[in-house]
DOKEMAR-453207 format. One record per atom (N, C-alpha, C): x, y, z; atom name. Coordinates in steps of 0.1 Angstrom, whole numbers, plus 2048, in hexadecimal, padded with zeros to 3 digits. Example, Ala and Ser with C-alpha at 12.3 -4.5 7.8 and 13.67 -1.06 7.14 Angstrom:
residues 2
SITE east north  up lummar
SITE  884   7C7 84E      N
SITE  87B   7D3 84E     CA
SITE  884   7DF 84E      C
SITE  880   7EA 847      N
SITE  889   7F5 847     CA
SITE  881   800 84F      C
//
This chain:
residues 172
SITE east north  up lummar
SITE  4A1   804 666      N
SITE  49D   800 659     CA
SITE  4A9   802 64F      C
SITE  4A9   7F8 646      N
SITE  4B4   7F9 63C     CA
SITE  4AD   7FB 62E      C
SITE  4B4   802 625      N
SITE  4AF   803 618     CA
SITE  4B8   7FA 610      C
SITE  4B3   7EF 60A      N
SITE  4BB   7E4 604     CA
SITE  4C0   7E8 5F6      C
SITE  4CC   7E2 5F3      N
SITE  4D1   7E2 5E5     CA
SITE  4DA   7D6 5E4      C
SITE  4DA   7D0 5D8      N
SITE  4E3   7C5 5D6     CA
SITE  4F2   7CA 5D5      C
SITE  4FB   7C1 5D8      N
SITE  509   7C6 5D8     CA
SITE  50E   7C9 5CA      C
SITE  509   7C2 5C0      N
SITE  50C   7C6 5B2     CA
SITE  4FF   7C7 5AA      C
SITE  4FF   7D0 5A0      N
SITE  4F2   7D2 599     CA
SITE  4EE   7C5 593      C
SITE  4E1   7C2 594      N
SITE  4DB   7B6 58E     CA
SITE  4D8   7B9 57F      C
SITE  4D8   7AF 577      N
SITE  4D6   7B1 568     CA
SITE  4C9   7A8 565      C
SITE  4C1   7AE 55C      N
SITE  4B6   7A6 556     CA
SITE  4BA   7A3 548      C
SITE  4BA   796 545      N
SITE  4BE   791 537     CA
SITE  4CC   795 534      C
SITE  4D4   798 53E      N
SITE  4E2   79B 53C     CA
SITE  4E5   7A9 537      C
SITE  4DB   7B1 535      N
SITE  4DD   7BE 52F     CA
SITE  4D9   7CA 538      C
SITE  4CC   7CB 53B      N
SITE  4C8   7D7 542     CA
SITE  4C9   7D5 551      C
SITE  4CD   7E0 558      N
SITE  4CE   7DF 566     CA
SITE  4C0   7DD 56D      C
SITE  4BF   7D4 576      N
SITE  4B3   7D2 57D     CA
SITE  4B1   7DC 588      C
SITE  4A6   7DB 590      N
SITE  4A3   7E4 59A     CA
SITE  4AF   7E7 5A3      C
SITE  4B2   7F3 5A5      N
SITE  4BC   7F7 5AF     CA
SITE  4B9   805 5B3      C
SITE  4B6   807 5BF      N
SITE  4B2   814 5C4     CA
SITE  4BD   81E 5C3      C
SITE  4B9   82A 5BE      N
SITE  4C3   835 5BE     CA
SITE  4C6   83B 5CC      C
SITE  4BD   838 5D5      N
SITE  4BF   83D 5E3     CA
SITE  4C6   833 5EC      C
SITE  4C7   827 5E7      N
SITE  4CD   81C 5F0     CA
SITE  4DC   81E 5F1      C
SITE  4E0   81A 5FD      N
SITE  4EF   81B 600     CA
SITE  4F4   80D 5FE      C
SITE  501   80C 5FC      N
SITE  508   7FF 5FB     CA
SITE  508   7F8 608      C
SITE  503   7EC 609      N
SITE  502   7E5 616     CA
SITE  50E   7DD 619      C
SITE  519   7DF 612      N
SITE  525   7D8 615     CA
SITE  52E   7DF 61E      C
SITE  529   7E8 626      N
SITE  531   7EF 630     CA
SITE  534   7E6 63C      C
SITE  53D   7E9 644      N
SITE  542   7E0 64F     CA
SITE  53A   7E1 65B      C
SITE  533   7EC 65E      N
SITE  52B   7EE 66A     CA
SITE  51C   7EE 666      C
SITE  514   7E7 66E      N
SITE  506   7E7 66C     CA
SITE  500   7F4 672      C
SITE  4F7   7FA 66A      N
SITE  4F0   806 66F     CA
SITE  4E2   806 669      C
SITE  4D9   80D 670      N
SITE  4CC   80F 66B     CA
SITE  4CB   81C 664      C
SITE  4C2   81D 65A      N
SITE  4C0   829 654     CA
SITE  4B6   831 65C      C
SITE  4B5   83E 65B      N
SITE  4AC   846 662     CA
SITE  49E   843 65E      C
SITE  494   846 667      N
SITE  486   844 663     CA
SITE  483   84D 657      C
SITE  488   859 657      N
SITE  485   862 64C     CA
SITE  48A   85C 63F      C
SITE  496   856 63E      N
SITE  49B   850 632     CA
SITE  492   844 62E      C
SITE  48F   83C 637      N
SITE  487   830 634     CA
SITE  479   834 62F      C
SITE  473   83E 635      N
SITE  465   843 631     CA
SITE  466   849 623      C
SITE  471   850 620      N
SITE  473   856 613     CA
SITE  475   84C 608      C
SITE  47D   841 60C      N
SITE  47F   836 602     CA
SITE  472   82F 5FF      C
SITE  46A   82C 60A      N
SITE  45D   826 608     CA
SITE  454   82E 5FF      C
SITE  453   83B 602      N
SITE  44B   844 5FA     CA
SITE  44F   844 5EB      C
SITE  45C   842 5E8      N
SITE  460   841 5DA     CA
SITE  45F   833 5D4      C
SITE  459   82A 5DC      N
SITE  456   81C 5D6     CA
SITE  462   813 5D8      C
SITE  46B   816 5E1      N
SITE  477   80E 5E3     CA
SITE  474   804 5EF      C
SITE  479   7F8 5EE      N
SITE  477   7EF 5F9     CA
SITE  47F   7F3 605      C
SITE  47A   7F1 611      N
SITE  482   7F3 61D     CA
SITE  481   7E6 626      C
SITE  48B   7E5 62E      N
SITE  48B   7D9 637     CA
SITE  488   7DE 645      C
SITE  47E   7D9 64B      N
SITE  47A   7DD 659     CA
SITE  47D   7D1 662      C
SITE  485   7D4 66D      N
SITE  488   7CA 677     CA
SITE  480   7CE 683      C
SITE  478   7C4 688      N
SITE  46F   7C7 693     CA
SITE  475   7C7 6A0      C
SITE  47D   7BD 6A3      N
SITE  484   7BB 6B0     CA
SITE  490   7B2 6AE      C
SITE  49B   7B7 6B3      N
SITE  4A8   7AF 6B1     CA
SITE  4A7   7A1 6B7      C
SITE  49F   79E 6C1      N
SITE  49E   791 6C6     CA
SITE  495   788 6BF      C
SITE  48D   78D 6B5      N
SITE  483   784 6AE     CA
SITE  489   77F 6A1      C
SITE  48D   772 6A1      N
SITE  491   76B 695     CA
SITE  49B   771 68D      C
SITE  4A2   77C 692      N
SITE  4AC   782 68A     CA
SITE  4A8   785 67C      C
SITE  49C   78B 67A      N
SITE  497   78D 66C     CA
SITE  491   79B 66B      C
SITE  48E   79E 65E      N
SITE  487   7AA 65B     CA
SITE  47E   7A7 650      C
SITE  475   7B0 64E      N
SITE  46B   7AF 643     CA
SITE  46E   7BA 638      C
SITE  46C   7B6 62C      N
SITE  46E   7C0 621     CA
SITE  460   7C6 61E      C
SITE  460   7D3 61F      N
SITE  453   7DA 61D     CA
SITE  455   7E3 611      C
SITE  44B   7E4 608      N
SITE  44B   7EE 5FE     CA
SITE  43C   7F1 5FA      C
SITE  43A   7FC 5F4      N
SITE  42D   800 5F0     CA
SITE  428   7F6 5E5      C
SITE  41D   7EF 5E7      N
SITE  417   7E6 5DD     CA
SITE  414   7EC 5D0      C
SITE  40F   7F8 5D0      N
SITE  40C   7FF 5C4     CA
SITE  418   803 5BC      C
SITE  424   803 5C2      N
SITE  430   806 5BA     CA
SITE  439   7FB 5B8      C
SITE  434   7EF 5BA      N
SITE  43D   7E2 5B9     CA
SITE  440   7DF 5AB      C
SITE  44C   7E1 5A6      N
SITE  450   7DE 598     CA
SITE  455   7D0 597      C
SITE  456   7CB 58B      N
SITE  45B   7BE 588     CA
SITE  469   7BD 58E      C
SITE  471   7C7 58B      N
SITE  47F   7C6 590     CA
SITE  480   7C6 59F      C
SITE  478   7CE 5A6      N
SITE  478   7CE 5B5     CA
SITE  473   7C0 5BA      C
SITE  469   7BA 5B4      N
SITE  464   7AD 5B8     CA
SITE  46F   7A3 5B5      C
SITE  476   7A3 5AA      N
SITE  480   79A 5A8     CA
SITE  48B   79A 5B2      C
SITE  48F   7A7 5B7      N
SITE  498   7A8 5C1     CA
SITE  493   7A2 5CE      C
SITE  487   7A5 5D2      N
SITE  481   7A0 5DE     CA
SITE  481   790 5DE      C
SITE  47D   78B 5D2      N
SITE  47D   77C 5D1     CA
SITE  48B   776 5D3      C
SITE  495   77D 5CC      N
SITE  4A2   777 5CD     CA
SITE  4A8   778 5DB      C
SITE  4A5   782 5E2      N
SITE  4AC   784 5EF     CA
SITE  4A3   780 5FB      C
SITE  499   779 5F9      N
SITE  490   774 604     CA
SITE  48D   766 601      C
SITE  484   760 609      N
SITE  47F   753 607     CA
SITE  476   752 5FB      C
SITE  471   75D 5F6      N
SITE  468   75D 5EB     CA
SITE  45A   75D 5EF      C
SITE  457   75B 5FC      N
SITE  449   75A 600     CA
SITE  445   769 603      C
SITE  43D   76F 5F9      N
SITE  43A   77D 5FA     CA
SITE  42C   77F 5FE      C
SITE  42A   788 608      N
SITE  41D   78B 60D     CA
SITE  41A   79A 609      C
SITE  40D   79C 608      N
SITE  408   7AA 605     CA
SITE  3FE   7AD 610      C
SITE  401   7B6 619      N
SITE  3F9   7BA 624     CA
SITE  3ED   7C3 61F      C
SITE  3E1   7BF 621      N
SITE  3D5   7C6 61D     CA
SITE  3CB   7C9 628      C
SITE  3C4   7D4 628      N
SITE  3BA   7D6 632     CA
SITE  3AF   7CC 630      C
SITE  3A8   7C8 63B      N
SITE  39D   7BF 63B     CA
SITE  392   7C2 631      C
SITE  38F   7CF 62F      N
SITE  385   7D4 626     CA
SITE  388   7D0 618      C
SITE  395   7D2 614      N
SITE  399   7CF 606     CA
SITE  398   7C0 604      C
SITE  39C   7B8 60E      N
SITE  39B   7A9 60D     CA
SITE  38D   7A5 60B      C
SITE  384   7AB 613      N
SITE  376   7A8 611     CA
SITE  370   7AC 603      C
SITE  374   7B8 5FE      N
SITE  370   7BC 5F1     CA
SITE  375   7B3 5E6      C
SITE  380   7AD 5E8      N
SITE  386   7A3 5DE     CA
SITE  382   795 5E1      C
SITE  37A   793 5EC      N
SITE  376   786 5F0     CA
SITE  382   77C 5F1      C
SITE  38C   781 5F9      N
SITE  398   779 5FC     CA
SITE  397   775 60A      C
SITE  393   768 60D      N
SITE  391   764 61B     CA
SITE  39F   760 622      C
SITE  39E   75E 62F      N
SITE  3A9   75A 636     CA
SITE  3AD   74C 632      C
SITE  3BA   749 633      N
SITE  3BF   73C 62E     CA
SITE  3BA   730 637      C
SITE  3B9   733 644      N
SITE  3B4   729 64D     CA
SITE  3A9   72F 657      C
SITE  39E   728 659      N
SITE  394   72E 662     CA
SITE  39A   72F 671      C
SITE  3A3   727 675      N
SITE  3A9   727 682     CA
SITE  3B8   728 680      C
SITE  3BE   734 683      N
SITE  3CC   736 680     CA
SITE  3D4   731 68C      C
SITE  3DC   727 688      N
SITE  3E5   720 692     CA
SITE  3F4   724 690      C
SITE  3F7   72D 687      N
SITE  404   731 684     CA
SITE  409   739 691      C
SITE  415   737 695      N
SITE  41A   73C 6A2     CA
SITE  41A   74B 6A3      C
SITE  41B   752 699      N
SITE  41A   761 69A     CA
SITE  40C   766 696      C
SITE  403   75D 693      N
SITE  3F6   761 68F     CA
SITE  3F5   76A 683      C
SITE  3FF   768 67A      N
SITE  3FF   770 66D     CA
SITE  3F2   76D 666      C
SITE  3EB   778 661      N
SITE  3DE   777 65C     CA
SITE  3DE   774 64D      C
SITE  3E3   768 649      N
SITE  3E4   765 63B     CA
SITE  3D7   762 635      C
SITE  3D5   766 628      N
SITE  3C9   762 621     CA
SITE  3CC   758 616      C
SITE  3C2   754 60F      N
SITE  3C6   74B 603     CA
SITE  3CE   753 5F9      C
SITE  3D6   74B 5F1      N
SITE  3DF   752 5E8     CA
SITE  3D7   755 5DB      C
SITE  3DC   75F 5D4      N
SITE  3D6   764 5C8     CA
SITE  3E0   767 5BD      C
SITE  3DC   767 5B0      N
SITE  3E3   76D 5A5     CA
SITE  3DA   776 59D      C
SITE  3DF   780 598      N
SITE  3D8   789 58F     CA
SITE  3D7   781 581      C
SITE  3CB   781 57B      N
SITE  3CA   778 56F     CA
SITE  3CB   77F 562      C
SITE  3CD   78C 561      N
SITE  3CF   793 555     CA
SITE  3DD   797 553      C
SITE  3E3   793 548      N
SITE  3F1   797 545     CA
SITE  3FC   78F 54D      C
SITE  3F8   784 553      N
SITE  401   77B 55A     CA
SITE  401   76D 553      C
SITE  40B   765 557      N
SITE  40B   758 552     CA
SITE  40A   74E 55D      C
SITE  414   748 563      N
SITE  413   73E 56D     CA
SITE  411   745 57B      C
SITE  414   751 57D      N
SITE  412   758 589     CA
SITE  41F   759 592      C
SITE  429   751 58F      N
SITE  434   750 598     CA
SITE  440   75A 594      C
SITE  440   75F 588      N
SITE  44B   768 584     CA
SITE  44A   775 58C      C
SITE  455   77C 58C      N
SITE  456   789 592     CA
SITE  44C   793 58B      C
SITE  44A   792 57E      N
SITE  441   79A 577     CA
SITE  433   797 57C      C
SITE  42F   78A 57C      N
SITE  421   787 580     CA
SITE  41F   78A 58F      C
SITE  429   788 598      N
SITE  426   78B 5A6     CA
SITE  426   79A 5A8      C
SITE  42E   7A2 5A1      N
SITE  42D   7B1 5A3     CA
SITE  420   7B6 59E      C
SITE  41B   7B1 593      N
SITE  40E   7B5 58D     CA
SITE  403   7B1 597      C
SITE  403   7A5 59C      N
SITE  3F9   7A1 5A6     CA
SITE  3FA   7AA 5B2      C
SITE  405   7AE 5B7      N
SITE  407   7B7 5C2     CA
SITE  401   7C4 5BF      C
SITE  404   7CA 5B4      N
SITE  3FE   7D7 5B1     CA
SITE  3EF   7D6 5AF      C
SITE  3EA   7CC 5A9      N
SITE  3DB   7CA 5A7     CA
SITE  3D4   7C8 5B4      C
SITE  3DA   7C2 5BE      N
SITE  3D3   7C0 5CB     CA
SITE  3CF   7CD 5D1      C
SITE  3D7   7D8 5CE      N
SITE  3D4   7E5 5D4     CA
SITE  3CD   7EE 5CB      C
SITE  3CB   7EA 5BE      N
SITE  3C4   7F2 5B4     CA
SITE  3B5   7F2 5B7      C
SITE  3AF   7FD 5BA      N
SITE  3A1   7FE 5BD     CA
SITE  398   7FA 5B1      C
SITE  39D   7FA 5A5      N
SITE  394   7F7 59A     CA
SITE  394   7E8 597      C
SITE  39C   7E0 59E      N
SITE  39C   7D1 59C     CA
SITE  392   7CB 5A5      C
SITE  38C   7C0 5A0      N
SITE  381   7B9 5A7     CA
SITE  384   7AA 5A9      C
SITE  37C   7A4 5B1      N
SITE  37E   796 5B5     CA
SITE  381   78D 5A9      C
SITE  37A   78E 59E      N
SITE  37C   785 593     CA
SITE  389   787 58B      C
SITE  390   792 58F      N
SITE  39D   794 588     CA
SITE  3A9   78B 58E      C
SITE  3A6   783 598      N
SITE  3B0   77B 59E     CA
SITE  3AC   76C 59D      C
SITE  3B6   764 59D      N
SITE  3B4   756 59D     CA
SITE  3B9   751 5AB      C
SITE  3B3   746 5B0      N
SITE  3B7   740 5BC     CA
SITE  3B8   731 5BB      C
SITE  3C2   72B 5C0      N
SITE  3CD   730 5C7     CA
SITE  3D7   737 5BE      C
SITE  3E1   73E 5C4      N
SITE  3EA   745 5BC     CA
SITE  3F8   745 5C2      C
SITE  400   750 5BF      N
SITE  40E   750 5C4     CA
SITE  410   75C 5CD      C
SITE  407   765 5CF      N
SITE  408   770 5D8     CA
SITE  400   76D 5E4      C
SITE  405   771 5F0      N
SITE  3FE   76E 5FD     CA
SITE  3F9   77B 603      C
SITE  3EC   77F 601      N
SITE  3E7   78A 608     CA
SITE  3E6   787 617      C
SITE  3E8   791 61F      N
SITE  3E6   78F 62E     CA
SITE  3DE   79A 633      C
SITE  3D6   797 63D      N
SITE  3CD   7A1 643     CA
SITE  3D5   7AB 64B      C
SITE  3D5   7B7 648      N
SITE  3DD   7C1 650     CA
SITE  3D7   7C3 65D      C
SITE  3DF   7C4 667      N
SITE  3DB   7C6 675     CA
SITE  3DC   7D5 678      C
SITE  3D4   7DA 681      N
SITE  3D5   7E8 685     CA
SITE  3E4   7EB 689      C
SITE  3E9   7F7 686      N
SITE  3F7   7FA 68A     CA
SITE  3F9   7FA 699      C
SITE  403   7F4 69D      N
SITE  408   7F4 6AB     CA
SITE  416   7F0 6AB      C
SITE  41D   7F2 6B6      N
SITE  42A   7ED 6B7     CA
SITE  42A   7DE 6B8      C
SITE  431   7D8 6AF      N
SITE  430   7C9 6AF     CA
SITE  43D   7C3 6AD      C
SITE  43D   7B6 6AF      N
SITE  44A   7AE 6AE     CA
SITE  449   7A5 6A2      C
SITE  43E   7A4 69B      N
SITE  43D   79C 68F     CA
SITE  432   7A2 686      C
SITE  42F   79A 67B      N
SITE  425   79E 671     CA
SITE  419   7A3 678      C
//
């Protein structure tokens, strides 16, 4: 697992430094190495994104994971900038049922059988739903137990996915 950081500090509106983990190491070193599981878990517990690589032979990719309840606008902006921008939020089936968020397709033909649901946006304090602010707020509200079905609009810009039981896996 890697704890990511941009090579140079990002700026918001040219003045204030954007999200940058105090625990992250500079990734411009010459040799690739993984962080220890302890460091990765500590970073995750502090609300920092971590990169998880499932298997070196699978698509040469990793997933960025972070605690949804601690997802800040700056962290979301970093994730959007350094990824494809297609952001998923893994949720337990019970939470999806409580929010009345159904599966995206009744018959999943996606090759990895990723359990995508319909997309949503949080409707209070957001505008178009696509900004880092709006997506981080939607992410936090998806896991907020006080939020109900009517607090979201459909379709949206965040992609909840049905969490699978933990197991050793090669994909989502």
